N, C-alpha and C positions, 0 to 999 in steps of 0.2 A: 560534212557538216559529220566528224565521231558525235555516238552517241551516246557519251559521257558528256560534251556540251550540252549547256541548259540556258535559257535566257532566267530561267528564276532564282535567286540569290539563295540558298541555302542555307546562311547567317542569318538572313531578315526573314525565313520560315520558321525555324526555330524561333527566332526572338515572340513575334508576332502565337504561335502557338503556347510560347511561354505567358503571354496575358490573357489571353485566352482560359485558360485550364485555374479549376478553382483554387483560388488562394486555402494553406497548408492550417487546419488548426492545432493552435500549440495547449497541451495542454499545460493545463492549468498546476502550479509547485504547491499550494497552500491547504487546498482540500489533500491530498498525499503525506503533507505534512502533519496535519493538525488529526488523521489519520493515524500515523504511527505516534507520535507524540500520545495523542489516548492511551494506546496500544501498550506502549510502554510504562505510564503512571497505575496501567489499572494491572498492569506486568509487578514491578515494583511496591504496592500496595499492597497486591496478593499474598508476597511475599515475603513483607513484614507482617503482615497478621498471623500467616502460618508459622512464624518463627518466637511470634511477641503472645500467641494466643496457648491456654492450658494445655496441655495432654490430657487425653481424651482417656482413662482409666475409667475402666468397671472391674471393681472389686464386692466377691459377693460377703456383706455381714454378717460374722461368727454368733453364734445363735441368743452366747450370754451381751450381746449388747445389741441381740431383736429385743430382749424386753420375756422374755419366754418362759 
């Protein structure tokens, strides 16, 4: 009998190993989508505030306006 011949069915062994393997956990997409939506809303709101906010300028008042 050649060495390559065996009484063990390799397909059955592979099937049994697949059944004994721990199941893979799928990653839930809802938390990822909620985080991405929050980041998008925050970015748009900050951009809107930056566009609509009045510019910050500081000017020194002339002496005649100070009342001296």
